[in-house]
C-alpha positions in Angstrom: -11.6 -77.4 -69.3 -8.1 -77.1 -70.2 -5.9 -78.6 -68.1 -2.6 -76.0 -68.7 -2.8 -72.5 -69.6 0.6 -70.1 -69.6 -0.1 -67.4 -67.0 1.5 -64.1 -68.3 2.6 -61.5 -65.5 1.7 -58.3 -66.7 2.2 -54.7 -65.2 -1.4 -53.9 -64.1 -2.4 -54.1 -68.0 -3.3 -57.8 -68.5 -6.9 -56.5 -69.8 -5.3 -54.2 -72.5 -3.2 -56.9 -73.6 -5.8 -59.4 -74.1 -8.2 -56.7 -75.9 -5.3 -56.0 -78.1 -4.6 -59.6 -78.8 -8.2 -60.5 -79.4 -8.3 -57.6 -81.9 -5.2 -58.6 -83.6 -5.3 -62.2 -84.2 -8.2 -64.8 -85.3 -9.8 -67.3 -83.0 -9.3 -64.8 -80.2 -11.3 -63.2 -77.5 -11.4 -62.0 -74.0 -12.9 -64.7 -72.5 -13.2 -63.3 -68.3 -12.2 -60.7 -66.5 -12.0 -61.7 -62.7 -11.8 -59.0 -59.9 -9.7 -59.3 -56.8 -12.0 -60.2 -54.0 -9.9 -58.2 -51.3 -6.9 -56.5 -51.3 -3.5 -58.3 -52.1 0.2 -57.2 -52.6 -0.6 -55.9 -56.4 -4.1 -54.6 -56.2 -6.9 -53.4 -54.1 -10.1 -55.2 -53.9 -12.5 -54.8 -56.8 -9.1 -54.2 -59.1 -9.1 -56.2 -62.2 -6.8 -59.0 -61.0 -6.9 -61.6 -63.7 -7.9 -61.8 -67.3 -8.3 -65.1 -69.2 -8.2 -64.9 -72.6 -7.8 -66.8 -76.1 -5.1 -66.1 -78.8 -5.2 -68.1 -82.0 -7.4 -70.9 -80.0 -4.8 -71.3 -77.2 -5.9 -70.4 -73.3 -3.9 -68.0 -71.6 -4.5 -66.2 -68.2 -3.0 -62.8 -67.6 -2.1 -61.6 -64.2 -1.7 -58.0 -63.1 1.1 -58.7 -60.9 2.4 -55.0 -60.9 6.3 -54.4 -62.2 8.0 -56.7 -60.2 8.6 -59.1 -63.2 9.0 -58.1 -66.8 9.1 -60.2 -70.1 12.1 -60.8 -71.9 13.2 -62.8 -74.9 13.6 -66.0 -72.8 10.1 -66.2 -73.8 8.3 -65.9 -77.0 5.4 -66.6 -79.0 5.9 -67.9 -82.8 2.9 -67.4 -84.9 3.2 -69.6 -87.9 2.0 -67.5 -91.3 1.1 -68.8 -94.6 1.5 -65.7 -96.9 3.7 -62.4 -97.0 0.3 -60.2 -96.2 -0.6 -62.5 -93.4 3.0 -61.9 -91.9 2.7 -58.0 -93.0 -0.2 -57.4 -91.0 0.7 -59.6 -87.8 4.2 -57.5 -87.7 2.6 -54.2 -88.3 -0.3 -55.0 -85.8 2.2 -55.3 -83.1 4.8 -53.0 -84.2 2.4 -49.9 -85.2 0.3 -50.9 -81.8 3.3 -49.5 -80.1 5.8 -52.1 -80.0 9.2 -52.5 -81.3 10.9 -54.4 -84.5 13.8 -56.8 -83.7 15.6 -59.1 -85.9 15.2 -62.4 -87.9 11.1 -62.1 -87.4 11.1 -61.0 -84.0 9.4 -58.1 -82.6 8.1 -57.1 -79.0 4.5 -55.7 -78.4 3.9 -52.4 -76.2 3.1 -54.9 -73.2 6.8 -56.0 -73.4 6.0 -59.8 -74.7 8.1 -60.9 -77.8 6.5 -62.4 -81.1 8.0 -64.3 -83.9 6.4 -63.5 -86.8 7.4 -66.8 -88.8 6.3 -67.6 -92.8 6.0 -71.5 -93.0 8.0 -70.7 -96.1 11.1 -69.8 -94.2 10.9 -73.0 -91.9 10.6 -74.9 -94.9 13.6 -73.5 -96.8 16.0 -73.6 -93.3 15.1 -77.0 -92.6 15.5 -78.1 -96.5 17.4 -81.5 -97.0 19.7 -78.9 -99.4 21.7 -77.6 -97.0 23.4 -75.2 -99.1 19.8 -74.0 -100.1 19.0 -73.9 -96.2 22.0 -71.7 -95.3 21.2 -69.2 -97.8 17.8 -69.2 -96.6 19.6 -68.8 -93.2 21.7 -65.9 -94.1 19.2 -64.0 -95.8 17.0 -64.2 -92.8 19.6 -63.0 -90.5 19.6 -59.7 -92.2 15.8 -59.1 -92.0 13.8 -57.5 -89.4 10.1 -58.3 -90.8 10.9 -61.4 -92.9 10.5 -61.2 -96.6 9.1 -64.4 -98.2 10.4 -63.5 -101.7 13.6 -62.7 -100.4 13.9 -66.0 -98.8 12.7 -67.8 -102.3 15.3 -65.9 -103.8 18.1 -66.9 -101.5 16.8 -70.7 -101.9 17.2 -70.4 -105.6 20.4 -68.9 -105.5 19.6 -65.5 -106.3 21.1 -62.5 -104.8 19.1 -61.0 -102.0 19.2 -57.3 -102.1 
């Protein structure tokens, strides 16, 4: 049994969100759907109250709390990727699944949750001990929505980024 799991407040669509995440990311699943044992402020008896799910091996609890609270960028999930193909796959699944693009590798899913689809190559570039190369990588990233690994590599090398 885990000692901690983030609880995410959904507007009565926690099960849909958990199913979307399980279909999008490997090592992900919907683990339990729990019904309200009685009427409560956000749902009626028998309605889905909480959903236990796993995303990339990490446990979460989705609470169908209603529309009182909304997600914002103060909390996001950073997904590290190893290739452009993996970056594209996650980004496209989130954005094309009813989400929205943002800047610098950020996007938002249709449930309002923010994601950072972050290639490991970007993290290595912006943390390089070569501070000039790191700055070029950061400057290139600042012009992007979805991260383009080849463009980051060109920036690190000092080549012009289109």
